[in-house]
N, C-alpha and C positions, 0 to 999 in steps of 0.2 A: 636646593642644588642649582637651580637655574640662574641664581644670582652670583654664582662663583665666577670670579674674574677670568677672562679668556684672552689668550694671546692670539690665537689663530682665527681672528675675525676676517670677513671677506675683504675689508679694506687693508688689513695687515698683509694678507696673502697677495693682494695685487701690488702693494708697495714693494714687497720683497721680490716679487717676480719682475717688476720693472727695474728694480735695483740690480737684479741678477743680469738682465738683458743688457743694461747700460755697461756694466763691468765686462760682460762676455764680449761685447763688440769691441771694447777697448783692448782686451787681450787678444782677440782675433787679429787685430791690426798690428799691435805692438810686436808680435812675433814674425810678421810677414811683410810689413810695409817697407822696411829697409831693402829686403830682397826684391820686392816688386819695383821699387824705385831704381835699383841698380840694373835690373833686367830690362825695364821699359825705357828708361831715359839714359842708360849708360853712366850713371853717377858713381862716384867713388864711395868707399865705405863712409868716410867722414861726412860727405855731402848728403848721402842718403840718411845718415843718422839724424840730420836736421828734421826729418819727418816725425821722429819721435819727440825731438825738442820742441818743435812748433806746437804740437798737441799739449805737451806738459806745461809749457810757458803760457799758452793762451788760457788753459784751464786754471793755472795759478793766478794769473792776472784777473780773470773773471771772478774768482772767489774773493780776491783782494778788493776789487772795485765794486762788485755787485753783491757781496755777501750780505750786507745790510738791507739791500733792496728786496731780498727774498722775504724778509719780515714785512716789508711795506706792500709788496704785490699780493701776498697771501701764498700759502704753501701749494695748494692745488694749482693755482694759476702759474706759479713758478715751475712746477713739475711739467705742466703742459708746454710752457714756453721752451724749457730746456730740451724736452723730448722731441718737440717739433723741429728745433734747430738740429738735433741729432739726425732726424729723418731727412732733412734737407741735405745735410752733409753726406749721408749714406747714398743718396741718389747721385750726388755730384761725383762720387768716385768712379762712376761709369764713364765719365768724360775724360779722355786723354788730352788734357789741355796743356801739358808741359810741366816742367819741374816746379815753377813758381806757382802755377795754378794748383797743383797737388798740395804744395805747402800751405796755400791759403785754405784749401778744403780741410786739411788737418787742423789748422788753427780754428776754423769755424766749428769743427767737431769738438775741439777742446772747450770752446765757449759753451756749447750745449751740455757737455758732460759736467762742466763746472757749476752750471745753474741747477741742473736736474739732481745731481748727487747730493748737494747740500740741502735742497728742499726735501728730497726723499728721506734723508736721515732725520731731519727735523720732524717730518710728518710721522714717521715710524715711532719716534719718541713720544708723540702725543697720543697715538692710538693704543699704545701698550699700557696696561694697568700699572700704576706706580710701583705696587708691591711685587710686580713681575718684570720690572724694567730690565734688570741685568740679564735675565733669561731671554726676554723678547728681543733686546738689541743684539744679544749674542746670535740668535737665529737670523735676524735681519742682516747683520754684517757678515754672517757666515755665507750668505748668498754671494756677496762680492768676493769673499775669499775663495770660494769654490770656483768662481770664474777664472781665477788665476791658473787653475789646473785644467779646467774644461776648455777654456778659450784656446790655448796653444794646441791642445789635442785636436779640436775641431778644425782649426785653421790648417793644420798639416794634412788632415783627411781631405778637406775641400780643395786644396791646391795640389793634391798628389799628382795630377796630370799636367801641372803647370798652367792651368786655366784659372786666373784670378777673378773672372766674372762670377764664378760660383761663390767665392768669398764675398764679393760685393753684393750679390743677390741675397745671400743668406742674411747678411747684416741689415740690408734694407727691409726684408720681410720681418725679421725679429724686432727691429725698431718700430715698424708700423704697428705690430701687435702691442708693443709697450705704449705707444702713443694712444692707441684705442683704449687701453686699460686705464691710462691716466685721466681720461674724461669721466670715468664712472666711480672714482674713489670719493669717499665722503670723510672729511677730516673734522673732528669735533673742535670747536673753538677757532676754526679758520674762517674768518669773516670774508665775504665777497668784497670785491673792490668798491662797489657802490655803497655798501654798508660802512666800509672803512672810511670812505670819503665823507659820508653823512656824519659819522662820529667826529671827524676832524672839523667839519663845518660847525657842528654844535659847540664844540670846545672853543673854536675861534670866536663864535658869537658871544659865548658866555664870558670871554676874557677880552672883549673888544676894547674896554677902557683900561685894561691893565697895561702897565709899562712893558714895552717890547723887551724880550730877553735877548741878550747879545748872542750872535751866532757862535757856536763853539769853534775854538781855534783848531787849526789842522793838527791832528794828533793821531797816534797809532790806534787809539780806540775807535776812530771813525772807520777803520778798515778791518780790524780784527777784534775778537773778543779777548781782551787783555786777561781776564780772569782765568781763561783756560790755557794760557801759554805755559804754565808749569807742567801741564799734561801734554801739550802739543810738542814741546821741545824734545822730551825723551822719545816720543813717537816718531819724530823726524829722524832721530838716530837709528831707531829700529828699522824704518823703511830704507834708510841708507844702507844698512847691513843687508837687507833682503834684495836690494837692487843689484848687489854684487853677485847674488845667486841667480836671479832672474835673467840678467843680461849676459852672463858669461858661463853659465853652467854647461851649455852644449859644447863650447870650445874647450872648456876644462875637461869634460868627459872624453872628448876625442884625444886630448893629450895623454890621459890616463888609460885609454882603451876601455872605457866604460860606457860606450855608446848605447848598448842594449839596456843597461840599467837606467841610464839617463832618460830613455824614452818614456819611462813610467814615473820619473822622479816627481813631477808635479801632480800626478794622480795620487801618489802616496802622501804628498804634502796636503792635498785637498781632503783625503780620507782622514788624515790626522785631525784636521780642523773639524770635520763633520762629527767625529767621535768625541772630541774633547770640549767643544764650545757649549753644548747644552749643560753638562754638569758644572762647568766653570761658571756659566751664567747664573745657575741656581745658587752656587756657593757665594757669588758676589752679592746676590740679593740677601742672603742670610748673614754673611760675615763681613761684607765690605770688600773693596778692591784690594786692600793690602793683604788679604788672606790668600790671594792667588798670584798677584802680579810679580812678586819677587821670584816665584818659581818659573813664571813664563819668561822672564828675562834670562834666568839661568839656563833654561832649556834652549833658548836661542844661542847663547854663548857656547854651550856644549855642542850643539848641532853644527855651528860654524867651525869649531875646532875639529870635530869629526870629519867634516868635509875637507879640511886641509890635509888630513891624513888618509883620505879615502882612496885606496888602491884596489878595492874589490867592490862588487855590486852591493853586497850586504851592508857594508859600512856607508856607502853612498846613500842607500835608501833609508838607513837608520838616521842619517843626518836630515833627510827630507821629513821624517816623522817628527823629529825634535824641533826643527825649524818651523814646521807647520804649526805645532802647538805654541811655540814661542811667539811667532809673528801674529798668527791668527787670534790667539787669546789675549795677547797684549793689546792689540788693536780694539777688540770688542770691549775689554775691561776699561780702557781709557775712554772709549766713546760713552760707555755707561756712566762713568764718573763725570764726564763733561755735561751730560744731560742732567745729572743729579744736582750739580752746582749752578746751573744756568736757569734764569727765569724763562718762562715759556715764550714770552714775547721777544726774546733774544736768541732763541734756538737757531734761527737761520744763520746769523753771523757766527755763532759758536760752532755750528757744524761746518760752515765754510772754513773757519780757522782750523778745525780738525783735519779737513781734507787738504787744506793748504800745506800743512806740515807733512802729509803723506806725499803730496806732489813734489815738494822741495826735496825730501829725502830720495824719492824715486828719480828725480831729475838730475840732482847734482851727484848722486852716487856713482852712476856709470862713468861720468866724466872724470871724477877723481880716481876711481878704481881702475878705469881703463888706462889712465896715464901712469899708474904705478906698476901694473902687471908686467910690462916689458922690462922693467928694471929689477923687480924683486921676485916675480913669479907668483903663481896662484897660491902656493902653500903659505907663503908669508902674508899675502893679502888676506886670505881667509882667517889666518890666526890674528891678524891685526883687526879684522872686523869682529872677531870674538871679543877682543878687548874693548872695541867700541860698544858692543852689547853690554858689557859690564859697566862701561861708562854711562850708558843710557839708564841702567838700573840705579847707579849712584845719583845721576841727575834727577831721576824721579823721586828718590828718597829725600834729597836735599830740598827740592822745590815744592814737593807735595806730600809724599808718603809719610814723613816723620811728623807732619802736622795732623795726620788722621789718626794715628795710633793703630795698633793691631786689635781688630774687633773679634 
């Protein structure tokens, strides 16, 4: 019985906790940074919105340019580097250095998140037993999904009296704890930098007389894991759909006089993920991703359609449960599939590609959706996003799902 594979090892617990803290701090700020910028520096809505853009763009560029470096640096080292950068950014928020300074801090924070999140996901994939990978990754990514509900809730409580120093202090302390945890993790197969260098030197010596290989031409594969793009593209569309909920739900709820129900919307969203991800992960391990993912796409589409017609609290919260299942379980299922098809030594770049698709969807969604709302209104936008969810399902099927077969 003692040889039975385990998911909840000390290393996995620490990795999941650090992942949760990183995502929690992200959502703490995403819900309040625009308001803080407007109140502190007198910025307009559009200018203050750049504080979200600076974070997302820097995180995206970091994954694009440094995704492959995670494999070279080693996972533990990358987690420490990324979390240390997050720690530095958390402390810099205390300085009121002006609009440009705050934008630079946000960009720095995005760099740290971009490095840490990719390395954390790759590390979690390595420490989970292969036969329990779907369930394990489901738990791991559930931590990040839960942060989408807990983060906004905590941010509202911390800034209830208009004092943002509480928010900055909480994020600094939480990040410090995460940084401390990153030093004590032990990842199997993750070679230290010195060992990695020694291996390279040995290979170089053994091939000293061999003709030099030409340097690879500049190509997409140097920045992203091309093999996972058939999974990353539909995930991008899913996150684009969710960005329309995350960014505009409070304004939509005010328009529909559903403020009370909207206050617990993301809690219901998080509970839905908490209840559905474990059984979904176990089914993916037994039956494969195709056995659940079509249902998760459908749930997202129906949830968005319900949101479009939500004129009472019950319908609004029903949409939260469906969207939580749709977004959360699609994300974890795709992440599991990416891990399954990717060689271990390429997991860093593969996970960076996974998160890049999420960044792109989250980043471009509010811009496109925000431009459409004044002309067509929320109902048409959310119905259109329901169609995008259907399109994401079709894209998954054409690019990946039909090749897998139903297991």
